[in-house]
PDB file with one MODEL, atoms N, CA, C and O in Angstrom:
MODEL        1
ATOM      1  N   MET A   1      37.726  15.335 162.772  1.00  0.00           N
ATOM      2  CA  MET A   1      37.327  13.889 162.013  1.00  0.00           C
ATOM      3  C   MET A   1      36.479  14.499 160.970  1.00  0.00           C
ATOM      4  O   MET A   1      35.963  15.616 161.014  1.00  0.00           O
ATOM      5  N   LEU A   2      36.384  13.443 159.831  1.00  0.00           N
ATOM      6  CA  LEU A   2      35.148  13.711 159.070  1.00  0.00           C
ATOM      7  C   LEU A   2      34.190  13.086 159.194  1.00  0.00           C
ATOM      8  O   LEU A   2      34.273  11.950 159.662  1.00  0.00           O
ATOM      9  N   SER A   3      33.135  13.555 158.866  1.00  0.00           N
ATOM     10  CA  SER A   3      31.724  13.288 158.838  1.00  0.00           C
ATOM     11  C   SER A   3      31.524  11.698 158.339  1.00  0.00           C
ATOM     12  O   SER A   3      32.105  11.203 157.373  1.00  0.00           O
ATOM     13  N   THR A   4      30.423  10.902 159.353  1.00  0.00           N
ATOM     14  CA  THR A   4      30.330   9.556 158.873  1.00  0.00           C
ATOM     15  C   THR A   4      29.253   9.747 157.800  1.00  0.00           C
ATOM     16  O   THR A   4      28.336  10.564 157.879  1.00  0.00           O
ATOM     17  N   ILE A   5      29.498   8.800 156.672  1.00  0.00           N
ATOM     18  CA  ILE A   5      28.811   8.867 155.473  1.00  0.00           C
ATOM     19  C   ILE A   5      28.432   7.497 155.127  1.00  0.00           C
ATOM     20  O   ILE A   5      29.056   6.480 155.429  1.00  0.00           O
ATOM     21  N   ARG A   6      27.234   7.585 154.394  1.00  0.00           N
ATOM     22  CA  ARG A   6      26.689   6.135 154.375  1.00  0.00           C
ATOM     23  C   ARG A   6      25.746   6.340 152.985  1.00  0.00           C
ATOM     24  O   ARG A   6      25.709   7.384 152.334  1.00  0.00           O
ATOM     25  N   LEU A   7      25.025   5.153 152.693  1.00  0.00           N
ATOM     26  CA  LEU A   7      24.297   5.183 151.370  1.00  0.00           C
ATOM     27  C   LEU A   7      23.549   6.119 150.945  1.00  0.00           C
ATOM     28  O   LEU A   7      22.906   6.530 151.911  1.00  0.00           O
ATOM     29  N   ASN A   8      23.278   6.693 149.998  1.00  0.00           N
ATOM     30  CA  ASN A   8      22.775   7.991 149.442  1.00  0.00           C
ATOM     31  C   ASN A   8      23.376   9.416 149.972  1.00  0.00           C
ATOM     32  O   ASN A   8      22.844  10.505 149.761  1.00  0.00           O
ATOM     33  N   ASN A   9      24.312   9.252 150.535  1.00  0.00           N
ATOM     34  CA  ASN A   9      25.114  10.652 150.770  1.00  0.00           C
ATOM     35  C   ASN A   9      25.733  11.064 149.718  1.00  0.00           C
ATOM     36  O   ASN A   9      26.226  10.158 149.046  1.00  0.00           O
ATOM     37  N   THR A  10      25.905  12.298 149.275  1.00  0.00           N
ATOM     38  CA  THR A  10      26.632  12.775 148.392  1.00  0.00           C
ATOM     39  C   THR A  10      27.400  14.070 148.858  1.00  0.00           C
ATOM     40  O   THR A  10      27.201  14.627 149.938  1.00  0.00           O
ATOM     41  N   GLY A  11      28.379  14.507 147.824  1.00  0.00           N
ATOM     42  CA  GLY A  11      29.212  15.320 148.024  1.00  0.00           C
ATOM     43  C   GLY A  11      30.684  15.347 147.907  1.00  0.00           C
ATOM     44  O   GLY A  11      31.227  14.403 147.333  1.00  0.00           O
ATOM     45  N   ASP A  12      31.363  16.270 148.360  1.00  0.00           N
ATOM     46  CA  ASP A  12      33.046  16.302 148.470  1.00  0.00           C
ATOM     47  C   ASP A  12      33.466  15.239 149.557  1.00  0.00           C
ATOM     48  O   ASP A  12      34.442  14.518 149.348  1.00  0.00           O
ATOM     49  N   ILE A  13      32.884  15.163 150.474  1.00  0.00           N
ATOM     50  CA  ILE A  13      33.221  14.162 151.401  1.00  0.00           C
ATOM     51  C   ILE A  13      33.298  12.717 150.870  1.00  0.00           C
ATOM     52  O   ILE A  13      34.192  11.900 151.090  1.00  0.00           O
ATOM     53  N   VAL A  14      31.981  12.534 149.991  1.00  0.00           N
ATOM     54  CA  VAL A  14      32.196  11.043 149.499  1.00  0.00           C
ATOM     55  C   VAL A  14      33.353  11.090 148.454  1.00  0.00           C
ATOM     56  O   VAL A  14      34.009  10.057 148.314  1.00  0.00           O
ATOM     57  N   LYS A  15      33.632  12.058 147.794  1.00  0.00           N
ATOM     58  CA  LYS A  15      34.746  12.090 146.654  1.00  0.00           C
ATOM     59  C   LYS A  15      35.982  11.809 147.469  1.00  0.00           C
ATOM     60  O   LYS A  15      36.716  10.949 146.982  1.00  0.00           O
ATOM     61  N   ILE A  16      36.419  12.420 148.753  1.00  0.00           N
ATOM     62  CA  ILE A  16      37.400  12.032 149.450  1.00  0.00           C
ATOM     63  C   ILE A  16      37.497  10.491 149.721  1.00  0.00           C
ATOM     64  O   ILE A  16      38.478   9.763 149.566  1.00  0.00           O
ATOM     65  N   ALA A  17      36.319  10.192 150.137  1.00  0.00           N
ATOM     66  CA  ALA A  17      36.367   8.675 150.301  1.00  0.00           C
ATOM     67  C   ALA A  17      36.784   7.584 149.309  1.00  0.00           C
ATOM     68  O   ALA A  17      37.422   6.548 149.498  1.00  0.00           O
ATOM     69  N   GLN A  18      36.130   8.216 147.968  1.00  0.00           N
ATOM     70  CA  GLN A  18      36.299   7.662 146.934  1.00  0.00           C
ATOM     71  C   GLN A  18      37.784   7.382 146.360  1.00  0.00           C
ATOM     72  O   GLN A  18      38.171   6.272 145.995  1.00  0.00           O
ATOM     73  N   TYR A  19      38.634   8.694 146.335  1.00  0.00           N
ATOM     74  CA  TYR A  19      39.945   8.504 146.407  1.00  0.00           C
ATOM     75  C   TYR A  19      40.436   7.693 147.268  1.00  0.00           C
ATOM     76  O   TYR A  19      41.028   6.704 146.836  1.00  0.00           O
ATOM     77  N   MET A  20      40.323   7.890 148.652  1.00  0.00           N
ATOM     78  CA  MET A  20      41.329   7.058 149.477  1.00  0.00           C
ATOM     79  C   MET A  20      40.999   5.609 149.440  1.00  0.00           C
ATOM     80  O   MET A  20      41.757   4.811 149.991  1.00  0.00           O
ATOM     81  N   LEU A  21      39.743   5.147 148.729  1.00  0.00           N
ATOM     82  CA  LEU A  21      39.731   3.815 148.830  1.00  0.00           C
ATOM     83  C   LEU A  21      40.149   3.136 147.178  1.00  0.00           C
ATOM     84  O   LEU A  21      39.970   1.963 146.853  1.00  0.00           O
ATOM     85  N   ASN A  22      40.610   3.991 146.489  1.00  0.00           N
ATOM     86  CA  ASN A  22      40.944   3.848 145.043  1.00  0.00           C
ATOM     87  C   ASN A  22      39.762   3.337 144.334  1.00  0.00           C
ATOM     88  O   ASN A  22      39.854   2.373 143.574  1.00  0.00           O
ATOM     89  N   TYR A  23      38.795   3.873 144.526  1.00  0.00           N
ATOM     90  CA  TYR A  23      37.444   3.472 143.760  1.00  0.00           C
ATOM     91  C   TYR A  23      37.354   4.493 142.703  1.00  0.00           C
ATOM     92  O   TYR A  23      36.738   4.149 141.694  1.00  0.00           O
ATOM     93  N   ALA A  24      37.869   5.732 142.738  1.00  0.00           N
ATOM     94  CA  ALA A  24      37.777   6.854 141.608  1.00  0.00           C
ATOM     95  C   ALA A  24      39.250   7.458 141.493  1.00  0.00           C
ATOM     96  O   ALA A  24      39.908   7.847 142.458  1.00  0.00           O
ATOM     97  N   GLU A  25      39.652   7.474 140.186  1.00  0.00           N
ATOM     98  CA  GLU A  25      40.900   8.231 140.174  1.00  0.00           C
ATOM     99  C   GLU A  25      40.702   9.730 140.504  1.00  0.00           C
ATOM    100  O   GLU A  25      39.546  10.152 140.525  1.00  0.00           O
ATOM    101  N   ARG A  26      41.698  10.548 140.754  1.00  0.00           N
ATOM    102  CA  ARG A  26      41.571  11.567 141.168  1.00  0.00           C
ATOM    103  C   ARG A  26      40.948  12.476 139.948  1.00  0.00           C
ATOM    104  O   ARG A  26      41.399  12.231 138.829  1.00  0.00           O
ATOM    105  N   GLY A  27      40.149  13.299 140.042  1.00  0.00           N
ATOM    106  CA  GLY A  27      39.442  14.138 139.181  1.00  0.00           C
ATOM    107  C   GLY A  27      38.195  13.204 138.767  1.00  0.00           C
ATOM    108  O   GLY A  27      37.266  13.913 138.380  1.00  0.00           O
ATOM    109  N   LYS A  28      37.979  12.227 138.741  1.00  0.00           N
ATOM    110  CA  LYS A  28      36.830  11.126 138.180  1.00  0.00           C
ATOM    111  C   LYS A  28      35.925  10.644 139.416  1.00  0.00           C
ATOM    112  O   LYS A  28      34.943   9.913 139.293  1.00  0.00           O
ATOM    113  N   ALA A  29      36.305  11.055 140.371  1.00  0.00           N
ATOM    114  CA  ALA A  29      34.905  10.598 141.589  1.00  0.00           C
ATOM    115  C   ALA A  29      33.866  11.428 141.388  1.00  0.00           C
ATOM    116  O   ALA A  29      34.018  12.624 141.140  1.00  0.00           O
ATOM    117  N   ASP A  30      32.734  10.848 141.483  1.00  0.00           N
ATOM    118  CA  ASP A  30      31.203  11.148 141.181  1.00  0.00           C
ATOM    119  C   ASP A  30      30.513  11.861 142.433  1.00  0.00           C
ATOM    120  O   ASP A  30      29.570  12.652 142.410  1.00  0.00           O
ATOM    121  N   GLY A  31      31.289  11.335 143.630  1.00  0.00           N
ATOM    122  CA  GLY A  31      30.735  12.186 144.996  1.00  0.00           C
ATOM    123  C   GLY A  31      29.271  11.434 145.334  1.00  0.00           C
ATOM    124  O   GLY A  31      28.502  11.889 146.180  1.00  0.00           O
ATOM    125  N   ILE A  32      29.004  10.266 144.584  1.00  0.00           N
ATOM    126  CA  ILE A  32      27.628   9.459 144.935  1.00  0.00           C
ATOM    127  C   ILE A  32      27.862   8.313 145.784  1.00  0.00           C
ATOM    128  O   ILE A  32      28.537   7.465 145.201  1.00  0.00           O
ATOM    129  N   PHE A  33      27.507   7.975 147.058  1.00  0.00           N
ATOM    130  CA  PHE A  33      27.550   6.975 147.860  1.00  0.00           C
ATOM    131  C   PHE A  33      26.386   6.031 147.294  1.00  0.00           C
ATOM    132  O   PHE A  33      25.305   5.962 147.879  1.00  0.00           O
ATOM    133  N   ASP A  34      26.628   5.392 146.261  1.00  0.00           N
ATOM    134  CA  ASP A  34      25.643   4.447 145.775  1.00  0.00           C
ATOM    135  C   ASP A  34      25.689   2.881 145.856  1.00  0.00           C
ATOM    136  O   ASP A  34      26.677   2.428 146.435  1.00  0.00           O
ATOM    137  N   ASP A  35      25.033   2.234 145.504  1.00  0.00           N
ATOM    138  CA  ASP A  35      25.114   0.640 145.927  1.00  0.00           C
ATOM    139  C   ASP A  35      26.401   0.065 145.823  1.00  0.00           C
ATOM    140  O   ASP A  35      26.868  -0.655 146.706  1.00  0.00           O
ATOM    141  N   ARG A  36      27.059   0.389 144.660  1.00  0.00           N
ATOM    142  CA  ARG A  36      28.422  -0.006 144.104  1.00  0.00           C
ATOM    143  C   ARG A  36      29.413   0.441 144.786  1.00  0.00           C
ATOM    144  O   ARG A  36      30.468  -0.193 144.823  1.00  0.00           O
ATOM    145  N   PHE A  37      29.227   1.765 145.530  1.00  0.00           N
ATOM    146  CA  PHE A  37      30.435   2.070 146.241  1.00  0.00           C
ATOM    147  C   PHE A  37      30.345   1.757 147.669  1.00  0.00           C
ATOM    148  O   PHE A  37      31.366   1.740 148.356  1.00  0.00           O
ATOM    149  N   ALA A  38      29.051   1.477 148.220  1.00  0.00           N
ATOM    150  CA  ALA A  38      28.613   0.850 149.343  1.00  0.00           C
ATOM    151  C   ALA A  38      29.291  -0.691 149.379  1.00  0.00           C
ATOM    152  O   ALA A  38      29.953  -1.035 150.358  1.00  0.00           O
ATOM    153  N   ALA A  39      29.089  -1.528 148.315  1.00  0.00           N
ATOM    154  CA  ALA A  39      29.849  -2.634 148.400  1.00  0.00           C
ATOM    155  C   ALA A  39      31.442  -2.530 148.324  1.00  0.00           C
ATOM    156  O   ALA A  39      32.089  -3.459 148.806  1.00  0.00           O
ATOM    157  N   GLU A  40      32.004  -1.614 147.833  1.00  0.00           N
ATOM    158  CA  GLU A  40      33.515  -1.474 147.765  1.00  0.00           C
ATOM    159  C   GLU A  40      33.994  -1.221 149.143  1.00  0.00           C
ATOM    160  O   GLU A  40      35.009  -1.762 149.582  1.00  0.00           O
ATOM    161  N   VAL A  41      33.081  -0.195 149.992  1.00  0.00           N
ATOM    162  CA  VAL A  41      33.562   0.202 151.555  1.00  0.00           C
ATOM    163  C   VAL A  41      33.452  -1.228 152.150  1.00  0.00           C
ATOM    164  O   VAL A  41      34.397  -1.733 152.754  1.00  0.00           O
ATOM    165  N   GLY A  42      32.206  -1.897 151.951  1.00  0.00           N
ATOM    166  CA  GLY A  42      32.261  -3.147 152.752  1.00  0.00           C
ATOM    167  C   GLY A  42      33.431  -4.259 152.689  1.00  0.00           C
ATOM    168  O   GLY A  42      34.005  -4.810 153.628  1.00  0.00           O
ATOM    169  N   ASP A  43      33.635  -4.444 151.113  1.00  0.00           N
ATOM    170  CA  ASP A  43      35.027  -5.483 150.819  1.00  0.00           C
ATOM    171  C   ASP A  43      36.072  -4.801 151.436  1.00  0.00           C
ATOM    172  O   ASP A  43      36.918  -5.580 151.875  1.00  0.00           O
ATOM    173  N   TRP A  44      36.377  -3.319 151.675  1.00  0.00           N
ATOM    174  CA  TRP A  44      37.227  -2.786 152.242  1.00  0.00           C
ATOM    175  C   TRP A  44      37.495  -3.056 153.683  1.00  0.00           C
ATOM    176  O   TRP A  44      38.498  -3.452 154.277  1.00  0.00           O
ATOM    177  N   GLN A  45      36.283  -2.719 154.069  1.00  0.00           N
ATOM    178  CA  GLN A  45      36.393  -3.073 155.641  1.00  0.00           C
ATOM    179  C   GLN A  45      36.566  -4.197 156.091  1.00  0.00           C
ATOM    180  O   GLN A  45      37.113  -4.246 157.193  1.00  0.00           O
ATOM    181  N   ALA A  46      36.207  -5.390 155.482  1.00  0.00           N
ATOM    182  CA  ALA A  46      36.378  -6.734 156.019  1.00  0.00           C
ATOM    183  C   ALA A  46      37.944  -7.163 155.611  1.00  0.00           C
ATOM    184  O   ALA A  46      38.622  -7.916 156.311  1.00  0.00           O
ATOM    185  N   LYS A  47      38.395  -6.570 154.384  1.00  0.00           N
ATOM    186  CA  LYS A  47      39.865  -6.816 154.422  1.00  0.00           C
ATOM    187  C   LYS A  47      40.550  -6.129 155.310  1.00  0.00           C
ATOM    188  O   LYS A  47      41.762  -6.344 155.325  1.00  0.00           O
ATOM    189  N   HIS A  48      40.079  -5.290 156.126  1.00  0.00           N
ATOM    190  CA  HIS A  48      41.152  -4.487 157.025  1.00  0.00           C
ATOM    191  C   HIS A  48      40.475  -4.841 158.186  1.00  0.00           C
ATOM    192  O   HIS A  48      40.429  -3.868 158.939  1.00  0.00           O
ATOM    193  N   ASN A  49      39.945  -5.794 158.636  1.00  0.00           N
ATOM    194  CA  ASN A  49      39.569  -6.517 159.864  1.00  0.00           C
ATOM    195  C   ASN A  49      38.435  -5.561 160.824  1.00  0.00           C
ATOM    196  O   ASN A  49      38.326  -5.593 162.050  1.00  0.00           O
ATOM    197  N   LEU A  50      37.691  -4.766 159.907  1.00  0.00           N
ATOM    198  CA  LEU A  50      36.637  -3.929 160.547  1.00  0.00           C
ATOM    199  C   LEU A  50      35.302  -4.492 160.224  1.00  0.00           C
ATOM    200  O   LEU A  50      35.214  -5.296 159.296  1.00  0.00           O
ATOM    201  N   THR A  51      34.368  -4.181 160.831  1.00  0.00           N
ATOM    202  CA  THR A  51      33.001  -4.791 160.872  1.00  0.00           C
ATOM    203  C   THR A  51      32.484  -4.139 159.558  1.00  0.00           C
ATOM    204  O   THR A  51      32.487  -2.914 159.439  1.00  0.00           O
ATOM    205  N   ALA A  52      32.043  -4.958 158.576  1.00  0.00           N
ATOM    206  CA  ALA A  52      31.708  -4.583 157.314  1.00  0.00           C
ATOM    207  C   ALA A  52      30.200  -4.147 157.476  1.00  0.00           C
ATOM    208  O   ALA A  52      29.308  -4.995 157.449  1.00  0.00           O
ATOM    209  N   ASP A  53      29.912  -2.664 157.663  1.00  0.00           N
ATOM    210  CA  ASP A  53      28.720  -2.273 157.791  1.00  0.00           C
ATOM    211  C   ASP A  53      28.302  -1.395 156.695  1.00  0.00           C
ATOM    212  O   ASP A  53      27.126  -1.049 156.584  1.00  0.00           O
ATOM    213  N   TYR A  54      29.219  -1.020 155.878  1.00  0.00           N
ATOM    214  CA  TYR A  54      29.130  -0.335 154.733  1.00  0.00           C
ATOM    215  C   TYR A  54      29.126   1.289 154.842  1.00  0.00           C
ATOM    216  O   TYR A  54      29.055   2.125 153.941  1.00  0.00           O
ATOM    217  N   ILE A  55      29.225   1.451 156.254  1.00  0.00           N
ATOM    218  CA  ILE A  55      29.085   2.954 156.535  1.00  0.00           C
ATOM    219  C   ILE A  55      30.563   3.480 156.685  1.00  0.00           C
ATOM    220  O   ILE A  55      31.313   2.657 157.208  1.00  0.00           O
ATOM    221  N   ILE A  56      31.115   4.641 156.345  1.00  0.00           N
ATOM    222  CA  ILE A  56      32.404   5.298 156.754  1.00  0.00           C
ATOM    223  C   ILE A  56      32.267   6.346 157.698  1.00  0.00           C
ATOM    224  O   ILE A  56      32.090   7.536 157.438  1.00  0.00           O
ATOM    225  N   GLY A  57      32.376   5.745 158.962  1.00  0.00           N
ATOM    226  CA  GLY A  57      32.658   6.323 160.376  1.00  0.00           C
ATOM    227  C   GLY A  57      34.012   6.444 160.913  1.00  0.00           C
ATOM    228  O   GLY A  57      35.013   6.046 160.316  1.00  0.00           O
ATOM    229  N   PRO A  58      34.012   6.998 162.046  1.00  0.00           N
ATOM    230  CA  PRO A  58      35.499   7.402 162.741  1.00  0.00           C
ATOM    231  C   PRO A  58      36.509   6.122 162.550  1.00  0.00           C
ATOM    232  O   PRO A  58      37.678   6.238 162.182  1.00  0.00           O
ATOM    233  N   ASN A  59      35.784   4.739 162.900  1.00  0.00           N
ATOM    234  CA  ASN A  59      36.985   3.884 162.877  1.00  0.00           C
ATOM    235  C   ASN A  59      37.211   3.487 161.282  1.00  0.00           C
ATOM    236  O   ASN A  59      38.334   3.042 161.046  1.00  0.00           O
ATOM    237  N   THR A  60      36.415   3.572 160.289  1.00  0.00           N
ATOM    238  CA  THR A  60      36.778   3.417 159.207  1.00  0.00           C
ATOM    239  C   THR A  60      37.753   4.504 158.421  1.00  0.00           C
ATOM    240  O   THR A  60      38.714   4.204 157.713  1.00  0.00           O
ATOM    241  N   TRP A  61      37.351   5.623 158.670  1.00  0.00           N
ATOM    242  CA  TRP A  61      38.204   6.824 158.490  1.00  0.00           C
ATOM    243  C   TRP A  61      39.680   6.650 158.755  1.00  0.00           C
ATOM    244  O   TRP A  61      40.591   6.785 157.938  1.00  0.00           O
ATOM    245  N   SER A  62      39.782   6.273 160.243  1.00  0.00           N
ATOM    246  CA  SER A  62      41.101   6.166 160.801  1.00  0.00           C
ATOM    247  C   SER A  62      41.797   5.149 160.122  1.00  0.00           C
ATOM    248  O   SER A  62      43.012   5.244 159.951  1.00  0.00           O
ATOM    249  N   ALA A  63      41.170   4.217 159.732  1.00  0.00           N
ATOM    250  CA  ALA A  63      41.878   2.844 159.075  1.00  0.00           C
ATOM    251  C   ALA A  63      42.248   3.267 157.885  1.00  0.00           C
ATOM    252  O   ALA A  63      43.350   2.945 157.441  1.00  0.00           O
ATOM    253  N   MET A  64      41.425   4.019 157.213  1.00  0.00           N
ATOM    254  CA  MET A  64      41.733   4.236 155.588  1.00  0.00           C
ATOM    255  C   MET A  64      42.923   5.271 155.810  1.00  0.00           C
ATOM    256  O   MET A  64      43.813   5.173 154.966  1.00  0.00           O
ATOM    257  N   ALA A  65      43.127   6.352 156.894  1.00  0.00           N
ATOM    258  CA  ALA A  65      44.209   7.141 156.612  1.00  0.00           C
ATOM    259  C   ALA A  65      45.296   6.571 157.002  1.00  0.00           C
ATOM    260  O   ALA A  65      46.305   7.120 156.560  1.00  0.00           O
ATOM    261  N   LYS A  66      45.539   5.343 157.910  1.00  0.00           N
ATOM    262  CA  LYS A  66      46.617   4.516 158.203  1.00  0.00           C
ATOM    263  C   LYS A  66      46.971   3.765 157.134  1.00  0.00           C
ATOM    264  O   LYS A  66      48.168   3.485 157.072  1.00  0.00           O
ATOM    265  N   ALA A  67      46.184   3.316 156.177  1.00  0.00           N
ATOM    266  CA  ALA A  67      46.423   2.515 154.910  1.00  0.00           C
ATOM    267  C   ALA A  67      46.922   3.127 153.934  1.00  0.00           C
ATOM    268  O   ALA A  67      47.602   2.462 153.154  1.00  0.00           O
ATOM    269  N   MET A  68      46.771   4.293 153.733  1.00  0.00           N
ATOM    270  CA  MET A  68      47.126   5.259 152.599  1.00  0.00           C
ATOM    271  C   MET A  68      48.575   5.669 152.846  1.00  0.00           C
ATOM    272  O   MET A  68      48.972   5.764 154.007  1.00  0.00           O
ATOM    273  N   PRO A  69      49.313   5.894 151.907  1.00  0.00           N
ATOM    274  CA  PRO A  69      50.596   6.430 152.134  1.00  0.00           C
ATOM    275  C   PRO A  69      50.555   7.845 152.094  1.00  0.00           C
ATOM    276  O   PRO A  69      49.591   8.397 151.562  1.00  0.00           O
ATOM    277  N   THR A  70      51.433   8.468 152.564  1.00  0.00           N
ATOM    278  CA  THR A  70      51.427  10.015 152.748  1.00  0.00           C
ATOM    279  C   THR A  70      51.738  10.537 151.420  1.00  0.00           C
ATOM    280  O   THR A  70      52.289   9.760 150.640  1.00  0.00           O
ATOM    281  N   CYS A  71      51.485  11.683 151.047  1.00  0.00           N
ATOM    282  CA  CYS A  71      52.064  12.410 149.729  1.00  0.00           C
ATOM    283  C   CYS A  71      52.977  13.394 150.278  1.00  0.00           C
ATOM    284  O   CYS A  71      52.932  13.824 151.431  1.00  0.00           O
ATOM    285  N   SER A  72      53.936  13.772 149.243  1.00  0.00           N
ATOM    286  CA  SER A  72      54.663  14.834 149.835  1.00  0.00           C
ATOM    287  C   SER A  72      54.604  15.900 148.713  1.00  0.00           C
ATOM    288  O   SER A  72      54.205  15.707 147.564  1.00  0.00           O
ATOM    289  N   THR A  73      55.128  17.205 149.308  1.00  0.00           N
ATOM    290  CA  THR A  73      54.982  18.436 148.412  1.00  0.00           C
ATOM    291  C   THR A  73      56.591  18.678 148.852  1.00  0.00           C
ATOM    292  O   THR A  73      57.180  18.105 149.768  1.00  0.00           O
ATOM    293  N   SER A  74      57.034  19.516 148.095  1.00  0.00           N
ATOM    294  CA  SER A  74      58.464  20.042 148.100  1.00  0.00           C
ATOM    295  C   SER A  74      58.844  20.726 149.420  1.00  0.00           C
ATOM    296  O   SER A  74      60.015  20.960 149.718  1.00  0.00           O
ATOM    297  N   LYS A  75      57.719  21.055 150.252  1.00  0.00           N
ATOM    298  CA  LYS A  75      58.057  21.503 151.490  1.00  0.00           C
ATOM    299  C   LYS A  75      57.930  20.557 152.631  1.00  0.00           C
ATOM    300  O   LYS A  75      58.725  20.540 153.571  1.00  0.00           O
ATOM    301  N   ASN A  76      56.948  19.806 152.522  1.00  0.00           N
ATOM    302  CA  ASN A  76      56.862  18.824 153.722  1.00  0.00           C
ATOM    303  C   ASN A  76      55.830  17.751 153.307  1.00  0.00           C
ATOM    304  O   ASN A  76      55.238  17.872 152.235  1.00  0.00           O
ATOM    305  N   LYS A  77      55.588  16.659 154.163  1.00  0.00           N
ATOM    306  CA  LYS A  77      54.896  15.662 154.149  1.00  0.00           C
ATOM    307  C   LYS A  77      53.423  15.950 154.501  1.00  0.00           C
ATOM    308  O   LYS A  77      53.278  16.562 155.559  1.00  0.00           O
ATOM    309  N   THR A  78      52.310  15.632 153.830  1.00  0.00           N
ATOM    310  CA  THR A  78      50.951  15.893 154.245  1.00  0.00           C
ATOM    311  C   THR A  78      50.316  14.633 154.432  1.00  0.00           C
ATOM    312  O   THR A  78      50.760  13.601 153.928  1.00  0.00           O
ATOM    313  N   SER A  79      49.148  14.685 155.240  1.00  0.00           N
ATOM    314  CA  SER A  79      48.395  13.659 155.435  1.00  0.00           C
ATOM    315  C   SER A  79      47.660  13.167 154.227  1.00  0.00           C
ATOM    316  O   SER A  79      47.629  13.955 153.282  1.00  0.00           O
ATOM    317  N   THR A  80      46.984  11.859 154.061  1.00  0.00           N
ATOM    318  CA  THR A  80      46.317  11.366 153.059  1.00  0.00           C
ATOM    319  C   THR A  80      45.052  12.407 152.829  1.00  0.00           C
ATOM    320  O   THR A  80      44.794  12.918 151.739  1.00  0.00           O
ATOM    321  N   TYR A  81      44.354  12.615 153.972  1.00  0.00           N
ATOM    322  CA  TYR A  81      43.223  13.619 153.848  1.00  0.00           C
ATOM    323  C   TYR A  81      43.427  14.626 152.671  1.00  0.00           C
ATOM    324  O   TYR A  81      42.756  14.800 151.654  1.00  0.00           O
ATOM    325  N   THR A  82      44.793  15.357 153.216  1.00  0.00           N
ATOM    326  CA  THR A  82      44.872  16.780 152.472  1.00  0.00           C
ATOM    327  C   THR A  82      45.158  16.218 150.776  1.00  0.00           C
ATOM    328  O   THR A  82      44.585  16.690 149.794  1.00  0.00           O
ATOM    329  N   CYS A  83      46.029  15.274 150.757  1.00  0.00           N
ATOM    330  CA  CYS A  83      46.182  14.818 149.379  1.00  0.00           C
ATOM    331  C   CYS A  83      44.867  14.284 148.703  1.00  0.00           C
ATOM    332  O   CYS A  83      44.895  14.406 147.478  1.00  0.00           O
ATOM    333  N   ALA A  84      43.925  13.820 149.122  1.00  0.00           N
ATOM    334  CA  ALA A  84      42.542  13.347 148.573  1.00  0.00           C
ATOM    335  C   ALA A  84      41.774  14.857 148.174  1.00  0.00           C
ATOM    336  O   ALA A  84      41.292  15.134 147.076  1.00  0.00           O
ATOM    337  N   ILE A  85      41.806  15.630 149.246  1.00  0.00           N
ATOM    338  CA  ILE A  85      41.265  17.038 148.772  1.00  0.00           C
ATOM    339  C   ILE A  85      42.178  17.716 147.798  1.00  0.00           C
ATOM    340  O   ILE A  85      41.884  18.821 147.343  1.00  0.00           O
TER     341      ILE A  85
ENDMDL
END
């Protein structure tokens, strides 16, 4: 499972979340969990019947993975996490 992330976290794990929530287009995520992204996380959580705690932990990661379509390669289908990376 991916690490829990929250306000003021930065890095590639935040970029993955930004892609998965369609907050940023591929290649344009900044990897900064700022107030704007936290608001987006809370809105997404509320729309998906999760507690809007503005934190992406195990329950939110799991719900995000289930909500995203899989992507495919010429060889096989891979998970959303792989596509985001």
